[in-house]
C-alpha positions as CSV (number, residue, x, y, z in Angstrom):
1,M,0.0,0.0,0.0
2,N,1.4,3.3,-1.0
3,G,0.4,6.7,0.4
4,S,-2.3,7.5,2.9
5,P,-4.9,4.9,3.7
6,C,-7.5,7.7,3.8
7,V,-7.7,7.6,0.0
8,Y,-9.8,4.4,0.5
9,L,-12.3,6.0,2.9
10,D,-15.1,6.9,0.5
11,S,-14.8,3.6,-1.3
12,V,-15.0,1.6,1.9
13,A,-17.9,3.6,3.1
14,D,-19.8,2.8,-0.1
15,I,-18.9,-0.9,0.3
16,A,-20.3,-0.9,3.9
17,R,-23.5,0.7,2.7
18,R,-23.9,-1.9,0.0
19,A,-23.3,-4.7,2.5
20,G,-25.9,-3.1,4.7
21,D,-28.4,-3.2,1.9
22,E,-27.7,-7.0,1.5
23,I,-28.3,-7.5,5.2
24,M,-31.6,-5.5,5.1
25,K,-32.9,-7.8,2.4
26,V,-32.8,-10.6,4.9
27,Y,-33.7,-8.5,8.0
28,Q,-36.9,-7.2,6.5
29,Q,-38.2,-10.8,5.9
30,D,-40.2,-12.6,8.4
31,F,-38.0,-15.0,10.4
32,D,-37.9,-16.7,13.8
33,V,-34.4,-17.6,15.0
34,D,-32.7,-17.4,18.4
35,H,-29.3,-18.7,17.5
36,K,-26.8,-18.7,14.7
37,D,-26.7,-21.9,12.7
38,D,-26.3,-22.9,9.1
39,G,-29.3,-21.8,7.1
40,S,-30.6,-19.3,9.6
41,P,-31.5,-15.8,8.4
42,L,-28.6,-14.4,10.5
43,T,-26.2,-16.7,8.7
44,R,-27.6,-15.8,5.3
45,A,-27.2,-12.1,6.1
46,D,-23.7,-12.6,7.4
47,L,-22.6,-14.5,4.4
48,A,-24.2,-12.1,1.9
49,A,-22.4,-9.2,3.5
50,H,-19.2,-11.1,3.8
51,L,-19.1,-12.1,0.1
52,L,-19.9,-8.5,-1.1
53,I,-17.3,-6.9,1.1
54,C,-14.6,-9.4,0.3
55,D,-15.2,-9.1,-3.4
56,A,-15.3,-5.3,-3.3
57,L,-12.1,-5.0,-1.2
58,Q,-10.3,-7.5,-3.5
59,Q,-11.1,-5.2,-6.4
60,L,-10.1,-2.1,-4.5
61,T,-6.8,-3.4,-3.2
62,P,-6.0,-6.8,-4.7
63,E,-2.6,-6.8,-3.0
64,L,-4.0,-6.7,0.5
65,P,-5.3,-9.8,2.4
66,I,-8.6,-9.9,4.2
67,L,-9.6,-11.3,7.5
68,S,-13.3,-11.6,8.2
69,E,-15.3,-13.2,11.0
70,E,-16.6,-15.5,8.3
71,S,-13.0,-16.5,7.2
72,R,-11.4,-16.7,10.7
73,E,-9.7,-20.0,9.9
74,I,-6.7,-18.4,8.2
75,P,-3.8,-19.9,10.0
76,W,-1.5,-17.8,12.2
77,L,1.6,-18.9,10.2
78,E,0.1,-17.1,7.3
79,R,-1.4,-14.1,9.2
80,R,1.8,-13.3,11.1
81,K,3.4,-12.1,7.8
82,W,0.7,-9.5,7.2
83,K,1.8,-5.9,7.7
84,T,-1.4,-4.3,6.3
85,Y,-4.7,-6.0,5.8
86,W,-8.5,-5.5,5.9
87,L,-10.3,-6.7,9.1
88,V,-14.0,-7.2,8.6
89,D,-17.1,-8.0,10.7
90,P,-19.9,-8.2,8.1
91,L,-22.6,-8.2,10.8
92,D,-21.6,-7.2,14.3
93,G,-24.4,-7.6,16.8
94,T,-25.9,-11.1,16.6
95,K,-28.4,-10.6,19.4
96,E,-29.4,-7.2,18.1
97,F,-30.1,-8.7,14.7
98,V,-32.2,-11.5,16.2
99,N,-34.0,-9.2,18.6
100,R,-34.7,-6.7,15.7
101,N,-33.6,-3.6,17.7
102,G,-31.6,-2.2,14.9
103,E,-28.3,-2.0,16.9
104,F,-26.1,-4.0,14.6
105,T,-23.4,-2.8,12.3
106,V,-21.2,-3.5,9.3
107,N,-17.5,-3.1,10.4
108,I,-14.6,-2.6,8.0
109,A,-11.1,-1.7,9.2
110,L,-7.7,-1.3,7.6
111,V,-5.0,-2.5,10.0
112,S,-1.4,-1.6,9.6
113,E,1.5,-2.6,11.9
114,N,-1.0,-4.0,14.4
115,R,-3.2,-0.9,14.7
116,P,-6.3,0.2,12.9
117,V,-5.6,3.2,10.7
118,L,-9.0,3.4,8.9
119,G,-12.4,2.4,10.0
120,V,-16.0,2.4,8.8
121,V,-19.0,1.4,10.9
122,Y,-22.4,1.4,9.2
123,A,-25.7,0.8,10.9
124,P,-28.1,-0.2,8.1
125,V,-31.4,0.1,10.0
126,Y,-30.7,3.6,11.1
127,E,-28.6,4.5,8.0
128,I,-25.9,6.0,10.2
129,L,-22.3,5.9,9.0
130,Y,-19.2,6.5,11.2
131,T,-15.8,6.9,9.5
132,G,-12.3,7.6,10.8
133,C,-8.8,7.7,9.4
134,E,-5.4,8.7,10.8
135,G,-4.6,12.2,9.9
136,V,-8.1,13.1,8.6
137,G,-10.3,12.8,11.7
138,A,-13.7,11.2,12.3
139,S,-17.2,11.9,11.1
140,R,-20.8,10.8,11.4
141,T,-23.3,10.8,8.6
142,G,-26.9,10.6,9.5
143,K,-29.9,9.3,7.6
144,D,-30.5,12.8,6.3
145,G,-27.1,12.7,4.5
146,V,-25.6,15.4,6.6
147,T,-22.0,14.7,7.6
148,K,-20.6,16.1,10.8
149,V,-17.1,16.0,12.3
150,I,-17.0,14.2,15.6
151,T,-14.6,14.3,18.5
152,V,-14.5,12.8,22.0
153,R,-15.8,15.1,24.7
154,H,-14.1,16.6,27.8
155,F,-15.0,14.9,31.0
156,S,-16.3,17.5,33.5
157,G,-15.4,15.3,36.6
158,K,-19.0,14.8,37.6
159,R,-21.7,12.3,36.7
160,P,-20.1,10.7,33.7
161,T,-22.0,9.0,31.0
162,V,-20.9,5.3,30.7
163,V,-21.8,3.0,27.9
164,A,-22.7,-0.6,28.7
165,S,-23.4,-3.5,26.5
166,R,-27.1,-4.3,26.0
167,S,-26.4,-8.0,25.7
168,H,-23.3,-8.6,27.8
169,R,-23.4,-7.3,31.4
170,G,-21.6,-8.8,34.3
171,E,-20.6,-8.5,37.9
172,A,-17.2,-6.9,37.1
173,L,-18.9,-4.0,35.2
174,E,-21.5,-3.5,37.9
175,Q,-18.6,-3.1,40.4
176,V,-16.9,-0.6,38.2
177,I,-20.1,1.4,37.9
178,E,-20.5,1.4,41.7
179,R,-16.9,2.8,42.1
180,I,-17.5,5.4,39.5
181,N,-20.8,6.5,41.2
182,A,-19.0,6.7,44.5
183,K,-16.3,9.0,43.2
184,H,-18.0,11.1,40.5
185,G,-21.7,11.0,41.3
186,E,-24.3,8.7,39.8
187,A,-23.3,7.9,36.2
188,E,-25.8,8.0,33.4
189,I,-25.8,4.5,31.8
190,L,-26.3,4.1,28.0
191,S,-27.1,0.6,27.0
192,M,-26.3,-0.2,23.4
193,G,-25.3,-3.1,21.1
194,S,-22.5,-3.8,18.7
195,S,-19.9,-1.2,17.7
196,F,-22.3,1.6,18.5
197,K,-20.8,1.5,22.0
198,L,-17.4,2.7,20.9
199,C,-18.9,5.2,18.5
200,L,-20.9,6.8,21.2
201,V,-17.6,7.7,22.9
202,A,-16.1,8.8,19.6
203,E,-19.0,11.3,18.9
204,G,-18.9,12.7,22.4
205,K,-22.1,11.3,23.7
206,A,-20.4,9.2,26.4
207,D,-17.3,9.5,28.5
208,L,-16.4,5.9,29.0
209,Y,-17.0,2.4,27.7
210,P,-15.5,-0.3,29.8
211,R,-15.5,-3.7,28.0
212,L,-14.9,-6.2,30.8
213,G,-15.5,-9.3,28.7
214,L,-14.1,-11.0,25.7
215,T,-14.5,-9.7,22.2
216,S,-12.8,-10.6,18.9
217,E,-10.5,-8.4,16.9
218,W,-13.1,-7.9,14.1
219,D,-15.6,-6.7,16.7
220,T,-13.6,-3.6,17.6
221,A,-11.1,-2.7,14.9
222,A,-13.3,-0.4,12.7
223,A,-14.8,1.5,15.6
224,H,-11.3,1.6,17.3
225,A,-10.1,3.5,14.2
226,V,-13.0,5.9,14.5
227,V,-12.3,6.5,18.2
228,N,-8.6,7.2,17.5
229,A,-9.4,9.6,14.7
230,A,-11.9,11.4,17.0
231,G,-9.1,12.0,19.6
232,G,-9.9,9.1,21.9
233,Q,-8.2,5.9,22.8
234,V,-9.0,2.2,23.2
235,I,-6.6,0.7,25.8
236,K,-6.1,-2.5,27.7
237,L,-6.3,-2.4,31.5
238,T,-2.5,-2.2,31.5
239,G,-2.8,1.2,29.7
240,E,-1.4,-0.1,26.4
241,D,-3.3,0.3,23.1
242,L,-5.3,-2.6,22.0
243,Q,-3.3,-4.5,19.3
244,Y,-4.4,-6.5,16.3
245,N,-3.3,-9.5,14.3
246,K,-2.3,-11.4,17.4
247,K,-2.0,-15.2,17.4
248,D,-5.1,-15.3,19.6
249,L,-7.8,-13.2,17.9
250,L,-9.6,-12.6,21.2
251,N,-9.2,-9.1,22.7
252,P,-8.4,-8.7,26.4
253,W,-10.6,-6.4,28.5
254,F,-10.3,-2.8,27.5
255,I,-11.8,0.7,27.9
256,V,-12.7,3.4,25.5
257,C,-12.4,7.0,26.6
258,N,-10.9,10.4,26.1
259,A,-7.1,10.3,26.7
260,E,-7.1,13.3,29.1
261,Y,-8.6,11.5,32.1
262,D,-7.2,8.3,33.7
263,W,-10.0,5.9,34.3
264,L,-7.8,2.9,34.9
265,P,-7.4,3.3,38.7
266,L,-11.2,3.1,39.1
267,I,-11.3,0.1,36.7
268,N,-8.5,-1.8,38.2
269,D,-8.5,-0.8,41.9
270,H,-11.3,-2.6,43.8
271,S,-10.7,-0.5,46.8
272,A,-11.1,2.8,45.0
């Protein structure tokens, strides 16, 4: 890849929208499914989006490999040689799709040297598009077609807004929220599905998203790029940036926030 990755941003946004259209063809049908298995509407939607995205990315950058949730079997001995590649989740938000709440997304990221440098997150039900790229910044385009620059917000020190998973809550998160409430006043909790959670921090609607549970690299990379481009950070509980193209494709626990306030003592210190 030569030059800035941002030259691909418009093309990738178009690919994400087209993949969203394929998902909506299935989503708008009558179906009854509560798990993902071969032949289910969810699997058909996944596969249709996967095939469209991979075909389009191969045409856009034939020299770059692609790792998708639907092609996760690519062996580490092959992946470890990759310097720059596309990382895709064609349909992020399994439970959101099945529950028909609209909070699922198409995620496409360009990863270079183990970090996401370009990301596109598209929510087809709401027709909301988030984009971010190193050196360009981040934006949100609504259903009305209006595009706005987005940035993370300054934390006032009082009553933070915390994003929590709609589908994956646990005792560790509840304990963190209790510690935050004790120090900063009762937090406002926003429950949301899929990559929307990271994007809420990126667009300044929330101060913090603690993910105290396992995710996969394709779940986070695109929105991670948007957060970075908006001036935020996605960091492990050690304080280091979340890394990509590891041998194990699972992410450790992490938080998403503005870089100016150190949330880690409250996350890590159970006596805080």
